[in-house]
VMD Tcl script that builds the backbone (N, CA, C; Angstrom):
set m [mol new atoms 309]
animate dup $m
set s [atomselect $m all]
$s set {name element resname resid chain x y z} {
  {N N ASN 1 A 378.181 -11.663 67.337}
  {CA C ASN 1 A 377.700 -12.874 66.678}
  {C C ASN 1 A 378.388 -14.094 67.275}
  {N N ALA 2 A 377.647 -15.164 67.403}
  {CA C ALA 2 A 378.195 -16.411 67.942}
  {C C ALA 2 A 377.886 -17.538 66.976}
  {N N GLU 3 A 378.827 -18.442 66.803}
  {CA C GLU 3 A 378.599 -19.584 65.918}
  {C C GLU 3 A 377.524 -20.484 66.510}
  {N N TYR 4 A 376.612 -20.936 65.655}
  {CA C TYR 4 A 375.517 -21.798 66.100}
  {C C TYR 4 A 375.163 -22.740 64.971}
  {N N MET 5 A 375.449 -24.023 65.136}
  {CA C MET 5 A 375.114 -25.055 64.150}
  {C C MET 5 A 375.526 -24.654 62.732}
  {N N GLY 6 A 376.738 -24.158 62.587}
  {CA C GLY 6 A 377.243 -23.797 61.274}
  {C C GLY 6 A 376.788 -22.430 60.805}
  {N N GLY 7 A 376.025 -21.709 61.598}
  {CA C GLY 7 A 375.558 -20.377 61.228}
  {C C GLY 7 A 375.973 -19.391 62.293}
  {N N SER 8 A 375.262 -18.297 62.339}
  {CA C SER 8 A 375.577 -17.314 63.370}
  {C C SER 8 A 374.291 -16.891 64.064}
  {N N VAL 9 A 374.443 -16.451 65.298}
  {CA C VAL 9 A 373.327 -15.949 66.088}
  {C C VAL 9 A 373.526 -14.456 66.226}
  {N N ASN 10 A 372.531 -13.688 65.850}
  {CA C ASN 10 A 372.588 -12.242 65.960}
  {C C ASN 10 A 371.550 -11.791 66.967}
  {N N SER 11 A 371.799 -10.702 67.619}
  {CA C SER 11 A 370.840 -10.201 68.595}
  {C C SER 11 A 370.620 -8.712 68.375}
  {N N GLY 12 A 369.504 -8.252 68.869}
  {CA C GLY 12 A 369.176 -6.841 68.807}
  {C C GLY 12 A 368.378 -6.478 70.036}
  {N N THR 13 A 368.237 -5.207 70.284}
  {CA C THR 13 A 367.485 -4.731 71.437}
  {C C THR 13 A 366.150 -4.183 70.980}
  {N N VAL 14 A 365.097 -4.593 71.670}
  {CA C VAL 14 A 363.750 -4.117 71.366}
  {C C VAL 14 A 363.537 -2.814 72.124}
  {N N LEU 15 A 363.157 -1.760 71.412}
  {CA C LEU 15 A 362.938 -0.460 72.028}
  {C C LEU 15 A 361.547 0.069 71.689}
  {N N ASN 16 A 360.880 0.607 72.673}
  {CA C ASN 16 A 359.633 1.357 72.485}
  {C C ASN 16 A 358.563 0.622 71.702}
  {N N LEU 17 A 358.334 -0.636 72.001}
  {CA C LEU 17 A 357.262 -1.375 71.357}
  {C C LEU 17 A 356.128 -1.580 72.350}
  {N N GLU 18 A 354.907 -1.582 71.846}
  {CA C GLU 18 A 353.738 -1.826 72.668}
  {C C GLU 18 A 353.596 -3.326 72.926}
  {N N ASP 19 A 352.853 -3.691 73.981}
  {CA C ASP 19 A 352.548 -5.097 74.233}
  {C C ASP 19 A 351.830 -5.692 73.030}
  {N N GLY 20 A 352.092 -6.943 72.750}
  {CA C GLY 20 A 351.399 -7.632 71.671}
  {C C GLY 20 A 352.359 -8.393 70.773}
  {N N GLN 21 A 351.797 -8.979 69.737}
  {CA C GLN 21 A 352.551 -9.807 68.794}
  {C C GLN 21 A 353.419 -8.932 67.895}
  {N N VAL 22 A 354.661 -9.327 67.687}
  {CA C VAL 22 A 355.586 -8.614 66.819}
  {C C VAL 22 A 356.039 -9.585 65.737}
  {N N LEU 23 A 355.853 -9.207 64.501}
  {CA C LEU 23 A 356.283 -10.030 63.363}
  {C C LEU 23 A 357.589 -9.467 62.821}
  {N N PHE 24 A 358.421 -10.341 62.303}
  {CA C PHE 24 A 359.644 -9.863 61.681}
  {C C PHE 24 A 359.977 -10.730 60.488}
  {N N SER 25 A 360.816 -10.198 59.626}
  {CA C SER 25 A 361.307 -10.971 58.487}
  {C C SER 25 A 362.818 -10.807 58.440}
  {N N LEU 26 A 363.454 -11.680 57.708}
  {CA C LEU 26 A 364.906 -11.704 57.674}
  {C C LEU 26 A 365.351 -12.024 56.260}
  {N N GLN 27 A 366.285 -11.256 55.749}
  {CA C GLN 27 A 366.853 -11.543 54.438}
  {C C GLN 27 A 368.313 -11.930 54.645}
  {N N ILE 28 A 368.697 -13.084 54.092}
  {CA C ILE 28 A 370.076 -13.545 54.235}
  {C C ILE 28 A 370.693 -13.768 52.856}
  {N N GLN 29 A 372.009 -13.673 52.821}
  {CA C GLN 29 A 372.714 -13.826 51.552}
  {C C GLN 29 A 374.022 -14.565 51.821}
  {N N ASP 30 A 374.325 -15.547 50.947}
  {CA C ASP 30 A 375.590 -16.253 51.101}
  {C C ASP 30 A 376.682 -15.551 50.302}
  {N N LEU 31 A 377.892 -16.096 50.347}
  {CA C LEU 31 A 379.029 -15.458 49.667}
  {C C LEU 31 A 378.876 -15.430 48.151}
  {N N ALA 32 A 378.025 -16.310 47.601}
  {CA C ALA 32 A 377.793 -16.323 46.150}
  {C C ALA 32 A 376.620 -15.422 45.768}
  {N N SER 33 A 376.169 -14.599 46.697}
  {CA C SER 33 A 375.066 -13.646 46.492}
  {C C SER 33 A 373.715 -14.309 46.304}
  {N N ASN 34 A 373.567 -15.553 46.740}
  {CA C ASN 34 A 372.249 -16.187 46.754}
  {C C ASN 34 A 371.472 -15.609 47.937}
  {N N THR 35 A 370.287 -15.083 47.669}
  {CA C THR 35 A 369.523 -14.379 48.694}
  {C C THR 35 A 368.216 -15.104 48.959}
  {N N VAL 36 A 367.854 -15.198 50.212}
  {CA C VAL 36 A 366.558 -15.754 50.596}
  {C C VAL 36 A 365.966 -14.836 51.658}
  {N N ARG 37 A 364.653 -14.651 51.572}
  {CA C ARG 37 A 363.939 -13.842 52.556}
  {C C ARG 37 A 363.083 -14.785 53.392}
  {N N LEU 38 A 363.334 -14.792 54.704}
  {CA C LEU 38 A 362.569 -15.626 55.610}
  {C C LEU 38 A 361.413 -14.802 56.173}
  {N N THR 39 A 360.224 -15.350 56.013}
  {CA C THR 39 A 359.029 -14.696 56.534}
  {C C THR 39 A 358.257 -15.698 57.369}
  {N N GLN 40 A 357.112 -15.288 57.866}
  {CA C GLN 40 A 356.318 -16.175 58.707}
  {C C GLN 40 A 355.949 -17.462 57.975}
  {N N SER 41 A 355.803 -17.425 56.656}
  {CA C SER 41 A 355.416 -18.625 55.924}
  {C C SER 41 A 356.612 -19.530 55.591}
  {N N THR 42 A 357.846 -19.008 55.683}
  {CA C THR 42 A 359.009 -19.817 55.316}
  {C C THR 42 A 359.929 -20.151 56.475}
  {N N ALA 43 A 359.742 -19.548 57.621}
  {CA C ALA 43 A 360.591 -19.819 58.784}
  {C C ALA 43 A 359.734 -20.347 59.920}
  {N N SER 44 A 360.337 -21.130 60.779}
  {CA C SER 44 A 359.567 -21.741 61.859}
  {C C SER 44 A 359.156 -20.722 62.923}
  {N N ILE 45 A 359.974 -19.726 63.180}
  {CA C ILE 45 A 359.630 -18.711 64.175}
  {C C ILE 45 A 359.930 -17.334 63.590}
  {N N CYS 46 A 358.875 -16.590 63.278}
  {CA C CYS 46 A 359.062 -15.229 62.778}
  {C C CYS 46 A 358.205 -14.240 63.545}
  {N N SER 47 A 357.889 -14.569 64.779}
  {CA C SER 47 A 357.173 -13.610 65.609}
  {C C SER 47 A 357.479 -13.877 67.067}
  {N N PHE 48 A 357.260 -12.890 67.868}
  {CA C PHE 48 A 357.398 -13.027 69.309}
  {C C PHE 48 A 356.435 -12.051 69.945}
  {N N ARG 49 A 356.247 -12.169 71.237}
  {CA C ARG 49 A 355.286 -11.326 71.939}
  {C C ARG 49 A 356.027 -10.406 72.905}
  {N N ILE 50 A 355.697 -9.123 72.865}
  {CA C ILE 50 A 356.204 -8.143 73.815}
  {C C ILE 50 A 355.267 -8.155 75.019}
  {N N ASP 51 A 355.829 -8.297 76.211}
  {CA C ASP 51 A 355.025 -8.305 77.437}
  {C C ASP 51 A 355.726 -7.440 78.470}
  {N N GLN 52 A 355.206 -6.234 78.659}
  {CA C GLN 52 A 355.756 -5.317 79.648}
  {C C GLN 52 A 354.807 -5.140 80.836}
  {N N THR 53 A 353.738 -5.948 80.878}
  {CA C THR 53 A 352.735 -5.841 81.927}
  {C C THR 53 A 353.152 -6.683 83.128}
  {N N LEU 54 A 353.222 -6.064 84.292}
  {CA C LEU 54 A 353.572 -6.800 85.507}
  {C C LEU 54 A 352.456 -7.768 85.865}
  {N N PRO 55 A 352.795 -8.987 86.285}
  {CA C PRO 55 A 351.745 -9.916 86.699}
  {C C PRO 55 A 351.143 -9.472 88.032}
  {N N THR 56 A 349.906 -9.853 88.257}
  {CA C THR 56 A 349.284 -9.655 89.560}
  {C C THR 56 A 349.132 -11.021 90.198}
  {N N ALA 57 A 349.112 -11.050 91.520}
  {CA C ALA 57 A 349.005 -12.337 92.209}
  {C C ALA 57 A 348.235 -12.177 93.512}
  {N N ARG 58 A 347.497 -13.212 93.835}
  {CA C ARG 58 A 346.819 -13.324 95.127}
  {C C ARG 58 A 347.494 -14.479 95.853}
  {N N VAL 59 A 347.933 -14.243 97.082}
  {CA C VAL 59 A 348.684 -15.241 97.838}
  {C C VAL 59 A 347.894 -15.619 99.086}
  {N N GLN 60 A 347.852 -16.920 99.363}
  {CA C GLN 60 A 347.187 -17.422 100.563}
  {C C GLN 60 A 348.152 -18.360 101.283}
  {N N LEU 61 A 348.314 -18.158 102.587}
  {CA C LEU 61 A 349.148 -19.026 103.412}
  {C C LEU 61 A 348.244 -19.883 104.281}
  {N N VAL 62 A 348.502 -21.184 104.314}
  {CA C VAL 62 A 347.716 -22.121 105.110}
  {C C VAL 62 A 348.686 -23.064 105.808}
  {N N SER 63 A 348.449 -23.324 107.085}
  {CA C SER 63 A 349.309 -24.195 107.882}
  {C C SER 63 A 348.685 -25.576 108.008}
  {N N SER 64 A 349.531 -26.569 108.226}
  {CA C SER 64 A 349.030 -27.923 108.504}
  {C C SER 64 A 348.527 -28.034 109.939}
  {N N ASN 65 A 348.730 -27.003 110.728}
  {CA C ASN 65 A 348.251 -26.945 112.109}
  {C C ASN 65 A 346.722 -26.992 112.095}
  {N N PRO 66 A 346.091 -27.655 113.084}
  {CA C PRO 66 A 344.622 -27.664 113.147}
  {C C PRO 66 A 344.020 -26.257 113.087}
  {N N SER 67 A 344.725 -25.287 113.638}
  {CA C SER 67 A 344.326 -23.895 113.463}
  {C C SER 67 A 345.077 -23.392 112.232}
  {N N ARG 68 A 344.450 -23.412 111.070}
  {CA C ARG 68 A 345.098 -23.215 109.758}
  {C C ARG 68 A 345.859 -21.901 109.615}
  {N N THR 69 A 345.593 -20.919 110.489}
  {CA C THR 69 A 346.283 -19.630 110.388}
  {C C THR 69 A 347.451 -19.523 111.366}
  {N N LEU 70 A 347.742 -20.587 112.101}
  {CA C LEU 70 A 348.870 -20.617 113.029}
  {C C LEU 70 A 349.822 -21.737 112.626}
  {N N ALA 71 A 351.103 -21.565 112.955}
  {CA C ALA 71 A 352.085 -22.623 112.680}
  {C C ALA 71 A 353.087 -22.663 113.812}
  {N N LYS 72 A 353.528 -23.869 114.114}
  {CA C LYS 72 A 354.583 -24.047 115.110}
  {C C LYS 72 A 355.672 -24.905 114.473}
  {N N SER 73 A 356.768 -25.067 115.163}
  {CA C SER 73 A 357.874 -25.866 114.662}
  {C C SER 73 A 357.367 -27.255 114.275}
  {N N GLY 74 A 357.723 -27.712 113.091}
  {CA C GLY 74 A 357.300 -29.022 112.602}
  {C C GLY 74 A 356.085 -28.977 111.694}
  {N N ASP 75 A 355.312 -27.870 111.734}
  {CA C ASP 75 A 354.161 -27.736 110.840}
  {C C ASP 75 A 354.640 -27.417 109.428}
  {N N THR 76 A 353.827 -27.723 108.475}
  {CA C THR 76 A 354.095 -27.368 107.083}
  {C C THR 76 A 353.244 -26.161 106.732}
  {N N VAL 77 A 353.858 -25.186 106.077}
  {CA C VAL 77 A 353.134 -24.003 105.618}
  {C C VAL 77 A 353.005 -24.103 104.108}
  {N N TYR 78 A 351.759 -24.018 103.631}
  {CA C TYR 78 A 351.478 -24.083 102.203}
  {C C TYR 78 A 351.241 -22.666 101.690}
  {N N ILE 79 A 351.853 -22.358 100.578}
  {CA C ILE 79 A 351.684 -21.048 99.952}
  {C C ILE 79 A 350.979 -21.268 98.622}
  {N N TYR 80 A 349.772 -20.741 98.509}
  {CA C TYR 80 A 348.991 -20.841 97.281}
  {C C TYR 80 A 349.083 -19.508 96.557}
  {N N ILE 81 A 349.463 -19.559 95.291}
  {CA C ILE 81 A 349.612 -18.345 94.491}
  {C C ILE 81 A 348.694 -18.459 93.283}
  {N N ASN 82 A 347.820 -17.486 93.123}
  {CA C ASN 82 A 346.949 -17.397 91.956}
  {C C ASN 82 A 347.382 -16.160 91.185}
  {N N ALA 83 A 348.029 -16.359 90.037}
  {CA C ALA 83 A 348.609 -15.250 89.285}
  {C C ALA 83 A 347.826 -14.986 88.001}
  {N N SER 84 A 347.948 -13.773 87.506}
  {CA C SER 84 A 347.248 -13.361 86.292}
  {C C SER 84 A 347.852 -13.948 85.028}
  {N N GLU 85 A 349.054 -14.514 85.144}
  {CA C GLU 85 A 349.712 -15.157 84.011}
  {C C GLU 85 A 350.669 -16.201 84.550}
  {N N GLN 86 A 351.236 -17.008 83.667}
  {CA C GLN 86 A 352.185 -18.031 84.109}
  {C C GLN 86 A 353.393 -17.341 84.728}
  {N N ILE 87 A 353.793 -17.807 85.913}
  {CA C ILE 87 A 354.922 -17.207 86.612}
  {C C ILE 87 A 355.887 -18.289 87.075}
  {N N THR 88 A 357.074 -17.866 87.446}
  {CA C THR 88 A 358.063 -18.720 88.089}
  {C C THR 88 A 358.409 -18.064 89.410}
  {N N VAL 89 A 358.330 -18.818 90.493}
  {CA C VAL 89 A 358.680 -18.285 91.810}
  {C C VAL 89 A 360.189 -18.413 91.954}
  {N N SER 90 A 360.875 -17.278 92.037}
  {CA C SER 90 A 362.341 -17.310 92.082}
  {C C SER 90 A 362.879 -17.434 93.494}
  {N N SER 91 A 362.144 -16.960 94.486}
  {CA C SER 91 A 362.591 -17.117 95.865}
  {C C SER 91 A 361.417 -16.907 96.810}
  {N N ILE 92 A 361.516 -17.538 97.980}
  {CA C ILE 92 A 360.522 -17.376 99.038}
  {C C ILE 92 A 361.291 -17.202 100.336}
  {N N SER 93 A 360.907 -16.218 101.121}
  {CA C SER 93 A 361.528 -16.043 102.425}
  {C C SER 93 A 360.443 -15.747 103.451}
  {N N ILE 94 A 360.670 -16.193 104.667}
  {CA C ILE 94 A 359.789 -15.922 105.791}
  {C C ILE 94 A 360.654 -15.274 106.862}
  {N N ASN 95 A 360.254 -14.068 107.283}
  {CA C ASN 95 A 361.045 -13.307 108.260}
  {C C ASN 95 A 362.517 -13.206 107.831}
  {N N THR 96 A 362.737 -12.904 106.578}
  {CA C THR 96 A 364.068 -12.729 105.944}
  {C C THR 96 A 364.867 -14.029 105.841}
  {N N HIS 97 A 364.280 -15.176 106.197}
  {CA C HIS 97 A 364.967 -16.460 106.075}
  {C C HIS 97 A 364.532 -17.123 104.770}
  {N N GLN 98 A 365.504 -17.388 103.897}
  {CA C GLN 98 A 365.220 -18.068 102.633}
  {C C GLN 98 A 364.732 -19.480 102.915}
  {N N ILE 99 A 363.661 -19.888 102.251}
  {CA C ILE 99 A 363.156 -21.251 102.431}
  {C C ILE 99 A 363.112 -21.946 101.090}
  {N N SER 100 A 363.107 -23.254 101.132}
  {CA C SER 100 A 362.977 -24.035 99.900}
  {C C SER 100 A 361.702 -24.849 100.001}
  {N N GLY 101 A 361.216 -25.255 98.885}
  {CA C GLY 101 A 359.990 -26.036 98.892}
  {C C GLY 101 A 359.803 -26.707 97.557}
  {N N SER 102 A 358.640 -27.260 97.364}
  {CA C SER 102 A 358.316 -27.929 96.109}
  {C C SER 102 A 356.937 -27.483 95.672}
  {N N SER 103 A 356.679 -27.655 94.389}
  {CA C SER 103 A 355.366 -27.258 93.868}
  {C C SER 103 A 354.500 -28.463 93.654}
}
mol reanalyze $m
mol bondsrecalc $m
mol representation Tube
mol addrep $m
């Protein structure tokens, strides 16, 4: 548990759940035994989504060279990614050389 805005943060591990929406509820009690049950109607976030499906992607490389499939030193190479879901590109390398770019 970690202190968070005067309260505590608890964590648990999700095991053997299918993809889809997961609802949860929480019952809390203070030292004076006052109890409250937080549910979807009383808490701001009482659900999350399990996603174990790998994204699929189609990638297209295009060069600024007049011959769009060739590139030489000084040309810009554009990488177009069409993914099945929202993704974050964590790294790009060409011939094992890490490259940086912008979106």
